C-alpha positions as CSV (number, residue, x, y, z in Angstrom):
1,M,93.2,-3.4,54.6
2,K,92.9,-2.7,50.9
3,P,92.0,1.0,51.0
4,L,94.8,1.6,53.7
5,F,97.3,-0.2,51.3
6,F,96.5,1.9,48.3
7,S,96.4,5.0,50.4
8,L,99.9,4.3,51.5
9,L,100.9,3.4,47.9
10,F,99.7,6.7,46.6
11,V,101.6,8.8,49.2
12,S,104.8,6.9,48.4
13,L,104.3,7.4,44.7
14,L,103.7,11.1,45.5
15,A,106.9,11.1,47.3
16,F,108.8,9.3,44.6
17,K,107.4,12.0,42.0
18,E,108.2,14.9,44.1
19,A,111.9,13.4,44.6
20,G,112.2,12.9,41.0
21,T,111.0,16.4,40.2
22,E,113.5,18.2,42.7
23,Q,116.4,15.9,41.0
24,D,115.2,17.1,37.6
25,F,115.5,20.6,39.1
26,V,119.0,20.1,40.4
27,R,120.1,18.6,37.1
28,E,118.7,21.2,35.1
29,N,120.6,23.9,37.1
30,F,123.8,22.1,36.9
31,S,123.4,21.5,33.2
32,Y,122.6,25.3,33.0
33,A,125.7,26.0,35.2
34,K,128.0,24.1,32.9
35,Q,127.0,26.1,29.9
36,Q,127.6,29.4,31.8
37,L,130.8,28.3,33.3
38,D,132.4,27.0,30.2
39,L,131.6,30.3,28.8
40,M,133.3,32.0,31.7
41,L,136.2,29.9,31.5
42,K,137.0,31.1,28.0
43,D,136.5,34.5,29.2
44,A,138.7,34.4,32.2
45,E,141.6,32.7,30.3
46,S,141.7,35.6,28.0
47,Q,142.3,38.0,30.9
48,K,145.5,38.4,32.9
49,K,147.0,35.2,34.5
50,L,146.4,35.6,37.9
51,S,142.9,37.5,37.5
52,F,139.8,36.0,39.1
53,P,136.2,36.6,38.1
54,R,134.2,38.8,40.5
55,T,131.3,40.6,38.8
56,I,130.3,42.7,35.9
57,N,130.9,46.2,34.7
58,A,128.4,48.7,33.4
59,G,128.7,47.3,29.9
60,G,128.0,43.8,31.1
61,K,131.4,42.4,30.7
62,M,133.2,40.6,33.4
63,V,135.2,42.2,36.0
64,S,138.2,40.2,37.6
65,T,140.2,40.6,40.4
66,N,143.8,39.7,41.8
67,M,144.4,37.0,44.2
68,Y,144.7,39.3,47.2
69,D,140.9,40.4,47.0
70,W,138.7,38.4,49.3
71,T,137.0,36.7,46.5
72,P,139.4,34.6,44.3
73,G,138.6,31.3,46.1
74,F,134.9,31.4,44.6
75,F,135.6,30.7,41.1
76,P,137.8,27.6,41.5
77,G,135.1,26.4,44.2
78,S,132.4,26.6,41.7
79,L,134.3,24.6,39.3
80,W,134.8,21.9,42.0
81,Y,131.2,21.7,42.8
82,L,130.2,21.6,39.0
83,Y,132.9,18.8,38.5
84,E,131.5,16.9,41.7
85,Y,128.0,16.7,39.9
86,T,129.2,16.2,36.4
87,K,132.4,14.0,36.7
88,D,133.7,15.9,33.8
89,K,137.4,15.5,33.7
90,T,138.1,18.5,31.8
91,L,136.2,20.5,34.8
92,S,138.6,18.6,37.2
93,A,141.6,20.0,35.3
94,E,140.2,23.5,35.2
95,A,139.3,23.6,38.8
96,T,142.9,22.1,39.7
97,A,144.7,24.9,37.6
98,W,142.6,27.8,39.0
99,T,143.1,26.4,42.5
100,E,146.8,26.0,42.3
101,K,147.1,29.7,41.2
102,L,146.2,30.6,44.8
103,E,149.0,28.7,46.3
104,P,151.2,31.9,47.5
105,L,148.0,32.9,49.6
106,K,149.0,30.3,52.1
107,T,151.4,32.8,53.9
108,F,149.2,35.7,53.5
109,T,148.1,37.7,56.7
110,G,147.0,40.9,55.4
111,H,143.3,40.4,56.2
112,H,140.9,37.8,57.6
113,D,139.4,36.3,54.4
114,L,141.8,33.3,54.1
115,G,138.9,31.0,54.9
116,F,136.9,32.4,51.9
117,M,140.2,32.3,49.7
118,M,141.6,29.0,50.5
119,Y,138.7,26.6,52.0
120,C,136.5,27.4,49.1
121,S,139.2,26.4,46.6
122,Y,141.6,24.2,48.3
123,G,139.1,22.8,50.7
124,N,137.1,21.7,48.0
125,A,140.0,20.5,46.0
126,Y,141.2,18.2,48.9
127,R,137.7,17.1,49.8
128,L,137.3,15.6,46.3
129,T,140.7,14.7,45.4
130,G,142.4,13.7,48.7
131,N,145.8,15.3,47.4
132,P,147.9,15.5,50.4
133,A,149.7,18.8,48.9
134,Y,146.3,20.6,49.3
135,R,146.1,19.5,52.8
136,N,149.4,21.0,53.7
137,V,148.5,24.3,51.9
138,L,145.3,24.7,54.1
139,I,147.1,23.8,57.3
140,Q,149.7,26.7,56.3
141,A,146.8,29.1,55.7
142,A,145.2,28.4,58.9
143,R,148.7,29.1,60.6
144,S,148.6,32.4,58.6
145,L,145.0,33.2,59.6
146,S,145.6,32.5,63.3
147,T,148.0,35.2,63.6
148,R,145.3,37.7,63.5
149,F,144.0,36.3,66.7
150,S,144.1,38.3,70.0
151,P,143.6,36.7,73.3
152,V,142.7,40.1,74.6
153,T,139.7,40.7,72.3
154,G,139.0,37.1,71.9
155,S,138.6,37.7,68.1
156,I,140.3,37.4,64.9
157,K,141.0,40.9,63.5
158,S,139.1,41.3,60.3
159,W,140.5,44.5,58.6
160,N,143.6,46.4,59.8
161,V,141.5,49.5,60.3
162,F,137.7,50.5,59.8
163,K,136.7,54.2,59.2
164,S,133.2,55.0,60.5
165,W,130.5,56.3,58.1
166,H,130.1,58.9,61.1
167,G,132.6,61.6,60.9
168,N,136.2,60.6,61.0
169,T,136.2,58.0,63.7
170,T,138.8,55.3,62.7
171,Y,138.8,51.8,64.7
172,N,141.9,49.8,64.8
173,Y,140.4,46.3,65.7
174,P,137.2,45.8,63.7
175,V,135.5,42.3,63.5
176,I,132.9,41.8,60.9
177,V,130.2,39.2,61.2
178,D,131.5,37.8,57.8
179,N,134.5,36.5,59.8
180,M,132.5,33.6,61.2
181,M,133.0,32.0,57.8
182,N,136.7,31.8,57.9
183,L,136.6,29.4,61.2
184,E,135.8,26.4,59.0
185,L,139.6,26.5,57.9
186,L,140.8,26.5,61.4
187,F,138.5,23.5,62.4
188,F,140.1,21.7,59.3
189,A,143.5,22.4,60.3
190,S,143.0,21.3,64.0
191,K,141.5,17.8,62.6
192,A,144.2,17.4,60.1
193,T,147.0,18.0,62.7
194,G,145.6,17.3,66.2
195,D,146.8,20.9,67.1
196,T,143.9,22.1,69.4
197,S,145.1,25.7,69.2
198,F,143.4,26.1,65.8
199,R,140.0,24.8,67.4
200,H,140.5,27.2,70.4
201,V,141.0,30.2,68.1
202,A,137.7,29.3,66.2
203,V,135.7,28.6,69.3
204,T,136.7,31.7,71.1
205,H,136.0,33.9,68.3
206,A,132.6,32.3,67.7
207,L,131.8,32.8,71.5
208,T,132.9,36.5,71.5
209,A,130.9,37.0,68.3
210,M,127.8,35.5,70.0
211,K,128.2,37.7,72.9
212,N,129.0,40.8,71.0
213,Q,127.5,40.6,67.3
214,V,124.3,38.8,67.9
215,R,121.6,41.0,69.2
216,P,118.8,39.7,71.8
217,D,116.3,39.2,69.2
218,Y,118.9,37.3,66.9
219,S,119.4,40.0,64.5
220,T,123.2,41.1,64.0
221,Y,125.6,43.9,64.1
222,H,127.9,44.1,61.1
223,V,131.0,45.5,62.5
224,V,131.9,45.3,66.2
225,C,135.2,47.2,67.1
226,Y,137.4,46.5,70.2
227,D,139.8,48.4,72.4
228,T,143.2,46.5,71.7
229,A,144.4,47.1,75.2
230,T,141.4,46.1,77.3
231,G,139.2,44.0,74.7
232,K,136.2,46.0,75.5
233,V,133.8,46.9,72.8
234,V,134.2,50.4,71.8
235,G,131.7,50.5,68.7
236,R,128.9,48.5,67.0
237,E,128.8,49.9,63.4
238,T,127.9,48.9,59.7
239,A,130.2,48.9,57.0
240,Q,128.0,47.6,54.3
241,G,124.6,47.8,55.7
242,Y,122.0,50.5,56.0
243,A,122.6,51.8,59.4
244,D,124.4,50.8,62.5
245,N,121.3,49.3,64.2
246,S,119.9,47.9,61.0
247,T,120.4,44.2,59.9
248,W,122.2,43.8,56.6
249,A,120.8,40.8,54.8
250,R,124.2,39.1,53.9
251,G,125.6,39.8,57.3
252,Q,122.6,37.9,58.8
253,A,123.2,35.1,56.2
254,W,127.0,34.8,57.1
255,A,125.9,34.3,60.6
256,I,123.4,31.8,60.2
257,Y,126.0,29.8,58.0
258,G,128.8,30.5,60.2
259,F,127.0,29.4,63.6
260,T,125.6,26.4,61.9
261,M,129.1,25.3,60.7
262,V,130.4,26.0,64.3
263,Y,127.9,23.9,65.7
264,R,128.7,21.0,63.3
265,E,132.1,21.3,64.4
266,T,131.7,21.4,68.3
267,K,128.2,20.0,68.9
268,D,127.9,22.7,71.6
269,P,124.3,23.4,72.0
270,R,124.8,27.2,72.5
271,F,125.9,27.5,68.8
272,L,122.8,25.4,67.6
273,K,120.5,27.8,69.7
274,T,122.1,30.7,68.2
275,A,122.0,29.4,64.5
276,M,118.3,28.5,64.9
277,G,117.4,32.0,66.3
278,L,119.3,33.7,63.7
279,A,117.5,31.5,60.8
280,E,114.1,32.1,62.3
281,W,114.7,35.9,62.6
282,Y,115.5,35.8,58.8
283,I,112.8,33.5,57.3
284,Y,109.8,34.9,59.4
285,H,110.8,38.6,59.2
286,K,107.9,40.7,58.1
287,N,110.1,42.5,55.5
288,L,111.2,39.3,53.9
289,P,109.4,39.3,50.3
290,A,107.3,36.4,49.4
291,D,109.9,34.7,47.2
292,M,112.2,34.8,50.1
293,I,114.9,36.8,48.1
294,P,115.7,39.5,50.8
295,Y,116.0,43.3,50.1
296,W,119.8,44.2,50.6
297,D,119.0,45.3,54.1
298,F,115.9,44.2,56.3
299,N,115.6,47.9,57.8
300,A,116.5,50.0,54.7
301,L,114.5,53.2,54.3
302,E,112.6,52.4,57.6
303,P,112.0,55.2,60.2
304,G,114.5,54.8,63.1
305,Y,117.4,53.7,60.9
306,T,119.7,56.4,59.6
307,P,122.7,55.8,57.6
308,G,126.0,57.5,58.4
309,E,126.6,61.1,57.1
310,R,129.3,59.7,54.6
311,S,127.4,56.6,53.6
312,N,126.1,56.4,50.0
313,A,123.0,54.8,51.6
314,L,121.7,58.0,52.2
315,K,121.4,58.5,48.5
316,V,119.6,55.3,47.6
317,K,115.7,55.5,47.6
318,D,114.9,52.0,46.4
319,K,115.6,48.6,47.9
320,P,117.4,46.2,45.7
321,R,117.2,42.6,46.4
322,D,120.5,40.6,47.2
323,A,120.4,37.2,45.7
324,S,123.7,36.4,47.3
325,A,122.0,36.5,50.7
326,A,119.5,34.1,49.7
327,A,122.0,31.7,48.1
328,I,124.3,31.8,51.4
329,T,120.9,31.5,53.6
330,A,119.7,28.5,51.5
331,S,123.0,26.7,51.8
332,A,122.9,27.2,55.4
333,L,119.3,26.2,56.1
334,L,119.9,22.9,54.1
335,E,122.5,22.1,56.6
336,L,120.9,23.5,59.7
337,S,117.7,21.5,58.7
338,G,119.6,18.3,59.8
339,Y,120.3,19.4,63.3
340,A,117.2,21.3,64.1
341,G,114.8,18.4,65.1
342,I,111.2,19.2,64.6
343,K,112.1,22.6,63.2
344,G,114.1,21.1,60.5
345,N,111.4,20.7,58.0
346,A,110.5,24.4,58.0
347,Y,114.2,25.3,57.6
348,K,114.3,22.8,54.5
349,Q,111.1,24.3,53.0
350,A,112.4,27.8,53.4
351,A,115.6,26.7,51.5
352,E,113.6,24.9,48.8
353,K,111.7,28.0,48.2
354,M,114.9,30.2,47.9
355,L,116.6,27.9,45.5
356,H,113.3,27.8,43.4
357,S,113.1,31.5,43.2
358,L,116.8,31.8,42.4
359,G,116.4,29.1,39.7
360,S,113.6,31.0,37.9
361,A,113.9,33.8,35.2
362,A,113.5,36.4,37.8
363,Y,117.0,35.6,39.2
364,R,118.8,33.3,37.1
365,A,120.4,34.7,33.9
366,P,119.9,33.6,30.5
367,V,122.8,31.5,29.0
368,G,125.5,33.7,27.5
369,S,124.4,36.9,29.4
370,N,125.3,38.4,32.7
371,G,128.9,38.1,32.0
372,N,128.4,34.2,32.2
373,F,127.5,34.5,36.0
374,L,124.7,32.4,37.1
375,L,122.7,34.8,39.3
376,M,121.5,38.3,38.6
377,H,120.3,41.0,41.1
378,C,122.9,41.0,43.9
379,V,124.4,43.8,45.9
380,G,127.9,44.4,47.0
381,S,127.9,47.5,49.1
382,I,125.5,50.3,48.7
383,P,127.4,52.4,51.4
384,H,130.4,52.3,49.0
385,N,128.2,52.6,46.0
386,S,129.8,49.5,44.7
387,E,128.3,46.4,43.0
388,I,124.8,47.2,42.9
389,D,122.2,45.0,41.2
390,V,124.9,42.9,39.6
391,P,126.0,39.3,39.7
392,L,128.7,38.4,42.1
393,V,131.0,35.3,42.1
394,Y,130.1,34.3,45.6
395,A,126.4,34.3,44.9
396,D,126.9,31.6,42.2
397,Y,129.4,29.5,44.6
398,Y,126.9,29.4,47.4
399,Y,124.0,28.6,44.9
400,L,125.8,25.6,43.6
401,Q,126.7,24.4,47.2
402,A,123.1,24.9,47.9
403,L,122.0,22.6,45.1
404,T,124.7,20.0,46.0
405,R,123.5,20.0,49.8
406,Y,119.8,19.7,48.4
407,R,120.7,16.9,46.2
408,D,122.2,14.9,49.0
409,L,119.3,15.5,51.5
410,P,117.7,12.2,52.7
411,G,115.1,11.3,50.1
412,K,116.3,13.3,47.5
413,K,118.6,10.8,45.7
C-alpha cells in the first residue's frame, strides 16, 4: 500500500504545483495588464471626452473612435475584468465612468453591434455591481437591437448595406457571422424581464445562421445575404476574409464563441454539436501554426481561393497572424470545455496553449509600448487595407476574459 500511497501523493503534489504555476501565470498577466491600462487611462483621458481606444496609428500612438463605432464597449469591459481580479476601487470608478458614457446607445438602432457595445460594458458592470440602472439600460438596448430582426429572413440585419468585392453588387440584407455575439444581450433581457420575444429572436437568428452560415465541414461563411421579400439566400461572400469560400480566422472564432454561448442559454444539443464542430475544425486545422495563433485567414494565398476584384487581399503576399482571433477562441474554448464531456480536456489544453502563446514576448507588448494595448499582431480587415498587424482593443478584452475564465476553471483556484 505504501508505494501506491506515495504515488498518489506525488501525483497530487504535481497537480498542486501545476495549479500554482498557472495561477502565477494569470496573476502576472493581470499585474502586467494593470500597468498597461493605467497608462492607457491617462492617454485616453487626454483625448476627446467621448473617444474610446481602438488601435494605434503608424506612429504607434493610440487611435480612438466615437461611441457609434462597434468597439467602444471593449475598453470599459477590460477595466471591469481588471477590477474584478484586482479589487482596486480606482479601477471600479474608472470602469463606471467609461461605461456610463455609453448610455445614449441604449436607443441606437443604426447597426447590429449593440451586444458588443453594451453587453461588454454595461453587462459586466451589472454583473459586478448589481446596479439596477444598468439592468434597465441593457433591457432598452435589447429592445433597440430587436428592431433589426426580420421574421422573413429569420435574422437580425447586420449592416444596412453590403457592397460586394465583386463588381458593383450591393446587398440590402447582409448578416455576418459576428452577429452571433450580439445574441447574449437578448438572452439577458429575456431572463431579466420574462419577455420571451427576446429569446425567440436570438434562437431564431442562431438557427438561421446554423443553417446558412455554417458549412458542412464546420467552417463558416462571413457574410450571408438575404432577399427581404422571400427570405431566400441571395449571396454568400466575405467582407473581411480572403475569399468568399475561405474561412476568415476571426469569423470562425466569433462562431465558436457565439454557438457555445447559445448552447449555454438554451441547452439545445444542436448548438453544442455545432460549437464543437466549429472548434474542432479550428484547433485541428492543418494550417493552424504550432503556437495556435492563426493566420488572419485559414486559406489565404491557397489555390482555389480568389479574392474579389476590388479587395485589397489581392495585393497582400504574406500571411499576418491575428492574435484577436486566438484570444476570442481561447475564451470560447474554456467555456466549451465545460460542456463537451470527454472532449472538453482537449479544448481546455488548446485554450491553455493559446493563452501561453499570447502571454509570451512574441505577442504581449512590453510595458509602455504598443499604444499601451496588451496584445500585438492583430488584423482588422486586410480587404479594406485597414488595421494590419496592430493591436486591437477587442483582442485585449477577450484575452482578459479568457484569463478570468482560466482562473475560474475547476482545480485552478
